[in-house]
C-alpha positions as CSV (number, residue, x, y, z in Angstrom):
1,M,-29.7,-3.3,-24.1
2,A,-32.2,-1.5,-21.9
3,M,-30.7,0.7,-19.1
4,L,-30.2,-1.3,-16.0
5,Q,-32.8,-0.5,-13.3
6,N,-32.4,-0.2,-9.5
7,T,-28.6,0.1,-9.5
8,P,-26.9,0.8,-6.2
9,V,-27.1,4.4,-4.9
10,L,-24.6,5.8,-2.4
11,K,-25.2,8.6,0.1
12,S,-22.5,9.8,2.4
13,S,-21.2,12.8,4.2
14,H,-18.1,12.5,1.9
15,A,-19.0,14.4,-1.3
16,G,-16.1,13.0,-3.3
17,L,-17.1,9.4,-2.5
18,N,-20.7,10.2,-3.6
19,Q,-19.5,11.6,-7.0
20,T,-17.0,8.8,-7.6
21,F,-19.5,6.0,-6.9
22,A,-22.1,7.6,-9.2
23,W,-19.5,7.9,-11.9
24,A,-18.5,4.2,-11.4
25,V,-22.0,3.0,-11.8
26,D,-22.7,4.9,-15.0
27,K,-19.3,4.0,-16.4
28,A,-19.5,0.3,-15.7
29,I,-23.0,0.2,-17.3
30,S,-21.5,1.8,-20.4
31,Y,-19.3,-1.3,-20.9
32,V,-22.2,-3.7,-21.2
33,Q,-22.3,-5.4,-24.7
34,T,-25.5,-7.5,-24.2
35,G,-27.8,-7.2,-27.2
36,K,-25.3,-5.4,-29.3
37,S,-23.4,-6.5,-32.5
38,G,-20.1,-5.5,-33.9
39,P,-16.7,-6.8,-34.9
40,I,-14.8,-9.6,-33.3
41,D,-11.0,-10.0,-33.2
42,R,-10.7,-6.2,-33.2
43,H,-7.5,-4.9,-31.5
44,E,-4.9,-2.2,-31.9
45,R,-3.5,-3.7,-35.1
46,S,-6.7,-5.0,-36.8
47,A,-10.2,-3.7,-37.5
48,G,-11.4,-7.3,-37.0
49,V,-14.4,-9.1,-38.6
50,P,-17.6,-7.0,-38.5
51,G,-21.3,-7.9,-38.1
52,K,-21.2,-10.4,-35.2
53,A,-24.0,-10.7,-32.7
54,Y,-22.7,-10.4,-29.1
55,D,-23.4,-12.7,-26.1
56,P,-24.6,-11.3,-22.8
57,S,-21.2,-9.8,-21.7
58,Y,-19.3,-6.7,-20.7
59,W,-15.9,-5.3,-21.4
60,A,-13.3,-6.8,-19.1
61,G,-10.0,-5.7,-20.7
62,Y,-8.9,-3.0,-23.1
63,T,-11.8,-1.2,-24.9
64,F,-9.9,-1.2,-28.2
65,R,-10.2,-5.0,-28.2
66,S,-13.5,-6.8,-28.8
67,A,-13.0,-9.3,-26.0
68,Y,-13.2,-9.9,-22.3
69,Y,-10.3,-11.4,-20.3
70,S,-10.4,-14.0,-17.5
71,R,-8.3,-12.1,-15.0
72,D,-10.3,-8.9,-15.4
73,F,-13.6,-10.8,-15.4
74,C,-12.8,-12.4,-12.0
75,H,-12.0,-9.1,-10.5
76,Q,-15.0,-7.3,-12.0
77,A,-17.6,-10.0,-11.3
78,A,-18.7,-8.8,-7.9
79,G,-19.2,-5.3,-9.2
80,A,-21.1,-6.6,-12.1
81,Q,-23.4,-8.7,-9.9
82,L,-24.1,-5.6,-7.8
83,L,-25.2,-3.8,-11.0
84,G,-27.6,-6.7,-11.8
85,L,-25.4,-8.3,-14.6
86,K,-26.3,-11.8,-13.5
87,T,-26.9,-13.2,-17.0
88,E,-23.6,-11.6,-18.2
89,N,-21.6,-13.1,-15.3
90,F,-23.0,-16.6,-15.9
91,T,-22.5,-16.5,-19.6
92,M,-19.0,-15.2,-19.5
93,L,-17.9,-17.7,-16.8
94,Q,-19.5,-20.6,-18.7
95,R,-17.7,-19.5,-21.9
96,F,-14.3,-19.6,-20.2
97,A,-15.1,-23.0,-18.6
98,A,-16.0,-24.4,-22.0
99,T,-12.6,-23.5,-23.5
100,S,-10.8,-25.8,-21.0
101,T,-9.9,-29.0,-22.9
102,A,-7.6,-31.9,-22.8
103,G,-5.8,-30.5,-25.8
104,R,-5.1,-27.3,-23.9
105,K,-4.0,-29.3,-20.9
106,W,-7.1,-27.9,-19.1
107,F,-6.1,-24.3,-19.4
108,P,-9.0,-22.1,-20.3
109,L,-8.5,-19.4,-22.9
110,W,-7.2,-16.1,-21.7
111,A,-9.6,-13.9,-23.8
112,I,-12.9,-14.5,-25.5
113,N,-14.6,-12.4,-28.2
114,F,-18.0,-10.9,-27.3
115,D,-19.7,-13.5,-29.5
116,G,-18.1,-16.3,-27.5
117,S,-15.3,-17.2,-30.0
118,P,-11.6,-17.4,-29.2
119,F,-9.9,-14.0,-29.3
120,K,-7.2,-14.7,-31.8
121,L,-4.8,-12.0,-30.7
122,D,-4.2,-14.2,-27.6
123,W,-4.7,-17.6,-29.2
124,D,-2.6,-18.9,-32.1
125,S,-3.3,-22.6,-31.6
126,D,-3.9,-25.0,-28.7
127,D,-0.1,-25.2,-28.3
128,S,0.4,-21.4,-28.3
129,F,-2.0,-19.2,-26.4
130,V,-1.8,-16.8,-23.4
131,R,-2.3,-18.7,-20.1
132,E,-1.6,-17.8,-16.6
133,V,-2.0,-20.2,-13.7
134,P,-3.9,-17.9,-11.2
135,A,-6.8,-17.4,-13.6
136,V,-7.5,-21.2,-13.8
137,F,-8.2,-21.1,-10.0
138,E,-9.9,-17.8,-9.8
139,L,-12.5,-19.1,-12.2
140,V,-13.2,-22.0,-9.9
141,E,-13.5,-19.5,-7.0
142,Q,-16.0,-17.4,-9.0
143,C,-18.3,-20.4,-9.4
144,W,-18.7,-20.4,-5.6
145,Q,-18.7,-16.7,-5.2
146,Q,-21.4,-16.1,-7.7
147,Y,-23.5,-18.9,-6.1
148,L,-23.2,-17.0,-2.8
149,W,-24.3,-13.7,-4.5
150,T,-27.1,-15.1,-6.6
151,G,-28.3,-18.5,-5.1
152,D,-28.4,-19.6,-8.8
153,R,-27.9,-23.4,-8.5
154,R,-26.5,-23.5,-12.1
155,Y,-23.2,-22.4,-10.6
156,I,-23.0,-25.7,-8.8
157,T,-24.9,-27.9,-11.2
158,D,-24.2,-26.7,-14.7
159,E,-22.3,-29.5,-16.4
160,T,-19.8,-27.2,-18.1
161,L,-18.9,-25.4,-14.9
162,V,-18.8,-28.5,-12.7
163,N,-16.6,-30.4,-15.2
164,Y,-14.3,-27.3,-15.4
165,C,-13.9,-27.3,-11.6
166,R,-13.3,-31.0,-11.4
167,K,-10.6,-30.9,-14.1
168,A,-9.0,-27.7,-12.7
169,M,-8.6,-29.2,-9.3
170,S,-7.4,-32.6,-10.4
171,D,-6.0,-33.2,-13.9
172,F,-4.8,-29.6,-14.4
173,I,-2.7,-29.7,-11.2
174,K,-1.3,-33.1,-12.0
175,L,-0.3,-32.1,-15.6
176,H,1.4,-28.9,-14.4
177,D,3.3,-30.2,-11.3
178,N,6.5,-31.5,-12.9
179,R,9.6,-29.5,-12.1
180,R,9.0,-29.3,-8.3
181,P,6.5,-32.1,-7.6
182,N,4.6,-30.9,-4.5
183,G,0.9,-30.6,-5.5
184,I,1.2,-27.0,-6.7
185,A,0.4,-26.0,-10.3
186,E,3.4,-24.6,-12.2
187,G,4.2,-22.4,-15.1
188,T,6.9,-23.2,-17.6
189,G,9.4,-20.9,-16.1
190,T,10.2,-19.5,-19.5
191,G,8.7,-16.0,-19.1
192,D,6.6,-16.6,-22.3
193,I,2.9,-16.1,-21.5
194,F,2.1,-18.0,-24.7
195,K,3.7,-21.1,-23.1
196,G,2.3,-20.7,-19.6
197,S,3.1,-18.3,-16.7
198,A,3.0,-19.2,-13.1
199,T,1.9,-15.7,-12.2
200,Y,-0.1,-12.7,-13.2
201,N,3.0,-10.6,-12.9
202,E,4.1,-10.0,-16.5
203,V,6.7,-7.3,-15.5
204,H,9.4,-9.6,-14.2
205,S,9.7,-11.8,-17.3
206,D,13.4,-11.5,-17.0
207,N,13.3,-13.6,-13.9
208,P,10.4,-16.0,-14.6
209,L,8.9,-18.2,-11.9
210,V,8.0,-21.9,-12.0
211,E,5.8,-21.5,-8.9
212,A,4.4,-18.2,-7.8
213,G,2.8,-16.7,-4.7
214,D,-0.4,-15.6,-6.6
215,G,-0.6,-19.1,-8.2
216,I,-0.5,-21.0,-4.9
217,A,-2.7,-18.5,-3.1
218,C,-5.4,-18.8,-5.9
219,Q,-5.0,-22.6,-5.8
220,Y,-5.7,-22.6,-2.1
221,R,-8.8,-20.4,-2.4
222,A,-10.0,-22.7,-5.3
223,H,-9.6,-25.8,-3.1
224,V,-11.8,-24.0,-0.4
225,A,-14.3,-23.0,-3.0
226,F,-14.5,-26.4,-4.7
227,A,-15.0,-28.1,-1.3
228,N,-17.9,-25.8,-0.7
229,I,-19.3,-26.6,-4.1
230,L,-19.1,-30.3,-3.5
231,K,-20.7,-30.0,-0.1
232,A,-23.6,-28.0,-1.6
233,R,-24.0,-30.7,-4.3
234,G,-24.3,-33.3,-1.6
235,E,-20.9,-34.9,-2.4
236,R,-19.9,-35.0,1.2
237,A,-17.0,-37.5,1.1
238,A,-15.4,-35.6,-1.8
239,A,-16.0,-32.3,-0.1
240,T,-14.2,-33.5,3.0
241,L,-11.3,-34.7,0.9
242,E,-11.1,-31.3,-0.8
243,Q,-11.2,-29.5,2.6
244,K,-8.2,-31.6,3.7
245,R,-6.4,-30.7,0.5
246,A,-7.0,-27.0,1.2
247,A,-5.8,-27.4,4.8
248,A,-2.7,-29.4,3.7
249,L,-1.8,-26.8,1.0
250,R,-2.1,-24.0,3.5
251,Q,0.0,-25.8,6.1
252,H,2.7,-26.6,3.4
253,F,2.7,-22.9,2.4
254,N,3.2,-21.6,5.9
255,T,5.7,-24.3,7.1
256,V,7.7,-25.1,4.0
257,W,6.9,-23.3,0.7
258,S,7.1,-19.7,2.0
259,H,10.3,-20.1,4.0
260,E,13.8,-19.4,2.8
261,Q,16.6,-20.7,5.1
262,G,18.0,-17.9,7.2
263,S,15.4,-15.4,6.2
264,E,12.3,-14.1,7.9
265,S,10.8,-12.9,4.6
266,I,8.0,-14.7,2.9
267,V,8.9,-16.5,-0.3
268,R,6.9,-15.2,-3.3
269,G,8.0,-17.8,-5.8
270,Y,10.6,-20.2,-7.1
271,D,12.6,-19.8,-10.3
272,K,13.6,-22.4,-12.9
273,A,16.6,-23.4,-10.8
274,G,14.5,-23.8,-7.7
275,K,15.8,-20.7,-6.0
276,P,13.3,-19.0,-3.7
277,Q,12.5,-15.3,-4.4
278,T,11.7,-13.0,-1.5
279,D,11.9,-9.6,-3.1
280,W,9.0,-7.4,-4.2
281,G,6.9,-9.3,-6.8
282,L,3.8,-7.2,-7.3
283,E,0.9,-9.7,-7.8
284,N,2.9,-12.7,-6.5
285,S,3.5,-10.7,-3.3
286,W,0.1,-9.1,-2.6
287,F,-2.1,-12.0,-3.7
288,M,-0.9,-14.1,-0.8
289,P,-2.5,-12.0,2.0
290,M,-5.4,-11.0,-0.2
291,K,-6.4,-14.6,-0.7
292,G,-5.8,-15.4,3.0
293,I,-3.2,-18.2,2.7
294,V,-0.7,-16.5,5.0
295,D,-1.1,-17.3,8.7
296,A,-1.5,-14.3,11.0
297,G,1.7,-13.4,12.9
298,P,4.9,-11.4,12.5
299,R,5.7,-12.8,9.0
300,L,2.4,-11.6,7.7
301,D,2.8,-8.3,9.4
302,R,6.2,-7.8,7.7
303,L,4.7,-8.7,4.4
304,M,2.0,-6.2,4.8
305,E,4.6,-3.6,5.7
306,M,6.6,-4.4,2.6
307,I,3.5,-4.0,0.4
308,S,2.8,-0.6,2.0
309,I,6.4,0.6,1.5
310,R,6.6,-0.7,-2.1
311,M,3.3,0.8,-3.1
312,D,4.2,4.2,-1.5
313,D,7.3,4.4,-3.8
314,P,6.3,5.5,-7.3
315,K,9.4,3.5,-8.6
316,T,8.1,0.2,-7.3
317,R,4.3,0.5,-7.4
318,P,2.6,-0.9,-10.5
319,S,2.7,1.5,-13.5
320,N,-0.9,0.4,-14.6
321,I,-3.8,1.4,-12.5
322,E,-5.7,-1.8,-13.1
323,A,-3.0,-3.6,-11.0
324,T,-3.3,-1.0,-8.3
325,S,-7.1,-1.7,-8.2
326,Y,-6.3,-4.9,-6.2
327,I,-4.6,-3.0,-3.4
328,P,-7.7,-1.9,-1.5
329,D,-8.8,-5.5,-1.5
330,V,-5.5,-6.5,0.0
331,F,-5.8,-4.1,2.9
332,F,-9.5,-4.8,3.5
333,A,-8.6,-8.5,3.8
334,R,-6.4,-7.6,6.8
335,G,-8.8,-5.1,8.4
336,D,-6.6,-2.1,7.6
337,R,-9.3,0.3,6.6
338,E,-7.2,3.4,6.5
339,S,-4.7,1.9,4.0
340,A,-7.5,0.5,1.9
341,W,-9.1,4.0,1.8
342,K,-5.8,5.6,0.9
343,W,-5.5,3.4,-2.2
344,M,-9.2,3.9,-3.0
345,E,-8.6,7.6,-3.1
346,H,-5.5,7.1,-5.2
347,I,-7.6,5.3,-7.8
348,H,-10.4,7.9,-7.6
349,K,-8.0,10.7,-8.2
350,A,-6.2,9.0,-11.2
351,P,-6.4,10.8,-14.6
352,A,-9.6,10.2,-16.5
353,N,-7.9,8.2,-19.2
354,A,-6.5,5.8,-16.6
355,R,-9.9,5.4,-14.9
356,D,-11.4,4.5,-18.3
357,Y,-10.0,1.0,-18.0
358,P,-13.1,-1.1,-17.3
359,E,-11.7,-2.8,-14.2
360,I,-11.6,0.5,-12.4
361,S,-15.3,1.4,-12.4
362,F,-16.4,-2.2,-11.6
363,T,-14.0,-2.4,-8.7
364,V,-14.9,1.0,-7.3
365,I,-18.4,-0.5,-6.8
366,S,-17.1,-3.6,-5.0
367,H,-14.5,-1.6,-3.0
368,V,-17.4,0.4,-1.5
369,I,-20.0,-2.4,-1.0
370,C,-17.7,-5.4,-0.2
371,G,-14.9,-3.2,1.3
372,L,-16.2,-0.1,3.2
373,L,-19.6,-1.8,4.0
374,G,-18.1,-5.2,4.5
375,V,-20.9,-7.0,2.8
376,I,-20.6,-10.7,2.5
377,P,-23.5,-12.6,0.8
378,D,-24.7,-16.1,1.5
379,T,-27.9,-16.3,-0.6
380,P,-28.3,-20.1,-0.2
381,Q,-28.5,-19.6,3.6
382,N,-30.5,-16.4,3.3
383,Q,-27.8,-14.6,5.2
384,L,-26.0,-11.3,4.9
385,T,-22.9,-10.2,6.8
386,T,-21.8,-6.6,7.3
387,Q,-18.9,-4.9,9.0
388,S,-18.0,-1.2,8.8
389,H,-14.5,-0.5,7.4
390,L,-15.0,3.3,7.3
391,P,-11.9,5.4,7.5
392,A,-11.8,8.4,9.8
393,T,-12.5,10.8,6.9
394,V,-15.8,9.0,6.0
395,G,-18.2,9.6,8.9
396,D,-21.2,7.7,7.5
397,I,-22.4,5.8,4.4
398,T,-25.6,4.4,3.1
399,V,-26.0,2.3,0.0
400,E,-29.4,1.4,-1.4
401,N,-30.3,-1.3,-3.9
402,I,-27.7,-3.9,-2.9
403,S,-28.7,-7.0,-4.8
404,I,-28.2,-10.4,-3.1
405,G,-30.2,-13.2,-4.7
406,D,-33.6,-11.9,-5.5
407,A,-33.6,-9.6,-2.5
408,R,-32.5,-6.0,-2.2
409,F,-31.0,-4.2,0.8
410,T,-30.1,-0.8,2.2
411,V,-27.0,-0.9,4.3
412,S,-25.8,2.0,6.5
413,H,-22.8,2.5,8.8
414,T,-22.0,5.4,11.0
415,G,-18.3,5.2,11.9
416,L,-17.4,1.9,13.4
417,T,-20.1,1.8,16.1
418,S,-23.5,1.9,14.4
419,S,-25.0,-0.2,11.5
420,A,-28.4,-0.6,10.0
421,V,-29.9,-2.8,7.4
422,T,-33.3,-2.8,5.7
423,L,-34.6,-5.7,3.5
424,T,-36.4,-3.5,1.0
425,S,-37.6,-6.2,-1.4
426,G,-37.7,-9.9,-1.7
427,A,-40.1,-12.5,-0.4
428,K,-37.7,-14.5,1.8
429,A,-36.6,-13.5,5.3
430,F,-32.9,-13.1,5.9
431,T,-30.5,-13.3,8.8
432,W,-28.2,-10.3,9.2
433,L,-24.8,-11.0,10.9
434,A,-23.8,-7.6,12.2
435,R,-20.1,-7.4,12.9
436,F,-18.0,-4.8,14.7
437,P,-14.2,-4.8,15.0
438,G,-12.8,-5.7,18.4
439,R,-14.2,-7.4,21.6
440,H,-17.7,-6.3,22.7
441,A,-19.7,-8.4,25.2
442,E,-23.0,-6.7,24.4
443,V,-24.6,-4.6,21.7
444,T,-28.0,-3.0,21.3
445,V,-30.4,-4.2,18.6
446,N,-33.2,-1.6,17.9
447,G,-32.5,-0.3,21.4
448,R,-32.5,-3.7,23.2
449,T,-29.4,-5.1,24.8
450,R,-28.1,-8.3,23.2
451,K,-25.1,-10.5,23.9
452,A,-22.6,-10.6,21.2
453,D,-20.3,-13.4,20.1
454,V,-16.6,-12.7,19.9
455,L,-14.9,-14.4,17.0
456,T,-11.4,-14.6,15.5
457,E,-10.5,-15.2,11.8
458,N,-6.8,-15.5,11.0
459,G,-5.9,-13.1,13.8
460,L,-8.6,-10.5,13.2
461,I,-11.0,-10.2,16.2
462,F,-14.6,-9.0,15.8
463,S,-17.9,-9.2,17.6
464,Q,-21.1,-10.4,16.0
465,V,-24.8,-10.6,16.6
466,K,-27.5,-12.4,14.5
467,V,-30.5,-10.2,13.6
468,P,-33.6,-11.4,11.8
469,L,-34.7,-9.3,8.8
470,R,-38.2,-8.9,7.6
471,Q,-39.3,-7.0,4.5
472,G,-39.7,-3.3,5.0
473,Q,-38.3,-3.4,8.6
474,K,-35.2,-1.4,9.4
475,M,-32.9,-3.1,12.0
476,S,-30.2,-1.2,13.8
477,V,-27.3,-2.5,15.8
478,K,-25.1,-0.2,17.9
479,L,-22.1,-0.7,20.2
480,Q,-22.8,0.3,23.8
481,A,-21.1,3.4,25.0
């Protein structure tokens, strides 16, 4: 394929961040397979079948395999979008959605060859293939997230994607809610990923779960996403029902599911005997705060403290860097910029062979733009949100060529007190929601005093002002001294 044009460019007073971001952009682009041809079903034990034309796609998984994986794809999609890989994201998401069938009990395949065919290493038959519950729901979430990034209505109208979402949020849950009937999708509790796992955590196969924290957290986020999809499609009654399902699941989680009698710890899953598990569970521990299902308060604070302690200990942190690549997202979700930066630096300083896993370069890009810059897109509403999450050691940051829909932006932060956005290209006007942590009655917009709104989201307080953006005009918002 031709080299991607107008990719994001970072400029900061932190030289190491500049270097890492530039490396990540180049590295991620090198994984693109669009327009290429080569083998399929290639892996560590087989040379595969040669001479196949590849779909628009990129590596999301081991580079010695000729396939992309659903879990990796979902975590890499934001970074891919920021690199301009819109066609690749849509094609890959649609390919996964198309593999969800009644014969597979509405599970999508775990891995797909670059030509769009099932990757046979992870698929023996429709009764024996790798399947993990969280991926089902993260693919639903990506339909909505990519619509927000691109404004491409195919994400909410394409028959394959819409049918996938409908089946995932109805028949799939019903078919996989047997051992503990409560509206939560289950795994088999066998520890065999070819039979169905409740969790992304493949380490604790000696203590398999029937229901898992990452499964219920992803299901909650999928209910929210599907409600938004239905609303955008004009299916208002169905959207309202789906919103109620999301709210009910969240309430059940916080009042029943996550509680163990006599313990203040948060349950991370239930085993085959129905016994709750409250110890460290890697993904089924940290996905709960990352997906925002846990109510703010002392229990969430203790969970975040446990995540910090377990991650600090080399004996209990993940042995694979791709799992660690979620941790900045976990801390950004709770407004803990210093801890998020700590784990970003840990990833940046990892050995080169570890950083060569594709998920790392793609997530470095999203950690910077979605994390440090706090960029939240809403292309259908022509809206962009930012909030600085810069740590003390990064004084300032500017990223050019941030792609949202057909528009491009330059976003800058100086510390936590000054932000600027320029709509550099794109025909439509945008509204910028400029956010700052804490309570601030007033801010200055291009030197003029404006009243700010003080808002709270799950215990996190921030101040916000709406700023109109016109092409070529730089708008700046600062906190008053």
